[in-house]
N, C-alpha and C positions, 0 to 999 in steps of 0.2 A: 889369817894366812892359811889355816887348815882348810877352810871353805874354798879358797881359791885353788889350792892344790887338788881338791876333790873334783871341782869343776873342770880344771885343766885335764886331769886324767880321764874323766868321763868323755870330754870332747875328743881327746886323743884316741880313746877306744872306739868312739863312733866313727871317726875319720879312717882309722885303720880298718875297721870292719867294712866300711863302704869301699875302700880301695881293694880289699880282698874279694868282695863280691864282684867288682868290676873285672878283676883278674880271672875269677871263675867263669864269669859270663864270656869274657874274651876267649877262654880256652874252649868252652862248649860251642861257641859259634865259629871257631876256627878263624880263618882270614876273612870271613864273609861279612863282617859287621858293616863295612861301607857298601859292599855290593848289594846286600839285601835291601838297602834303601833305594836302589836304582829302580826306576819304574819298569824297565825292560830287561831286568836280570833274568837269566834262565833259571829253571827250577834247580838244576844241579849247582848253579852258582849260589843260590839261596841256601841250599843244604848240600854241602860237598860230601857228606857221608854217603850220599847216593852212589858215589863211585864204587863203593864196596858192597852193593846189593848182590846177594847170591841166590836168593829165592824170592818168589812172589806169590801172593794169594790174591787172585782176582775175585772180587765180590760183586755179585749182580743182584740188585734189589728185585724181589718178586713182583712188586707193584709200585714202581717208582713214580707213577703219575696218579697214585691213589688219592682219595679224598682227604685222608688224615695226614696232613703235612708233618706232623710231629712223630708219626710212627711208621712211615713208609720204609724206613731203613731197617726195621726190626726183623723182617723175614727176608732171607736171601739164599741164593745158591752161590757156590764158590768153586774155583778151579785153582789148584796148587801147581806151581811149576818151578823147577830148578834148572830148566834148560838154558844153556848159555845163549842160544838164539833169542829167547824171550827177554832175558836181561839186557842183551845188546840192543834189541829194538826199543826197550824202555829207555836205555841210556841215550839213544839217538833222540827220542821224543823229548826227554827232559833237558836237552841242550837248546831247544827252541826258545826264542825270546818270549817273555810273558808281558802281560798287561796287569798292572796293580790296581786293585779296588779296595776301598775301605769297607764295603759291604759285599756279601755274597750276591751273585747274580740271581735274578728271579727264576731262571731256568734250573730245575732240579737236576741233581746228579743221578746218573743211571746206576752207578756203582762206584767202587773204589778199588785201589790196589794197595795192599799192605806190603811194605818193603821190609825184607828181613836180611840180616847178616848173622851168620853162625847161629841160627835158630832163634834170634831175638828180633822182634819187630822194632823198627826205629823210625818209620815215617809212613804216613798215609797220604796217598794221592787220590783225588776225587776225579771221576771221569763221567762224561756224558757224550752220547752221539745219537740223539734222537732225530735231529735234522740239521741242516746247515747253520741255523741260528742257535743251535744248542749242541755244539760239538766242541768240546774242550777238555783239558785236564787242568786241575788247579791244586795248589798247595796252600795251606794256611801257615803263615809265619809272622810272629809278633803282632797278631791281630789283623794282619793284612791278607788279602786274597790275591794270589798270583795265578793268572789264567794264561794258558797257551793253547793255540789251535792244535788239533790232532793231525799228525802226519798220516799218510796212506798206510804205511806198514803197521803202525800202532793200531789204527782203526781195524785193519784186517785181523790182526792178532786178537784184539779185544772181542770182536764178533765171533771169531772161531772158538775162543775160550768160553764165551757165553753158551754156545751150543754144548760144550763139554762139561759145563758146570753141574754140580750136584748139590743137593741139600745137605748141610753138615749134620752129623749125628746128633748134636745138641738140639736141633730143631725137629727131629723126627719123633713122632709119637708112638 
């Protein structure tokens, strides 16, 4: 009898633990659990925390088409902005529908956008605008890649910030 009680309590503990993990997962994903599985969900639907973005760091790889595909992201320039206009343009961009892929596209990203709220980074968006075949923003969520086309306002902002970007202090010799 003692053995059965031990097994019963062990199973009860496991099931309770799994239920608690699911509650935590539901809280961290907000209401988006069903939406993020949608093939055409927007990036903001996939991660609704993006509604609270208050500052951005635009990162531009120095040699995005370099030969070393494992290290091309190591050196970059960046531009930091807290302008409401920039966050508004980003919020419009991330409302566009996406296309979901299980693997990253062959086209490399040109840079990324680190999204912040109250001084803490909470999401990274990857961007490329090399040519019309390689013009996108994507986010990674649950091992899936969600790509959206770039709108004209975001493209213009992206390229203007690229001109303004500087090498971070950590990379200066």
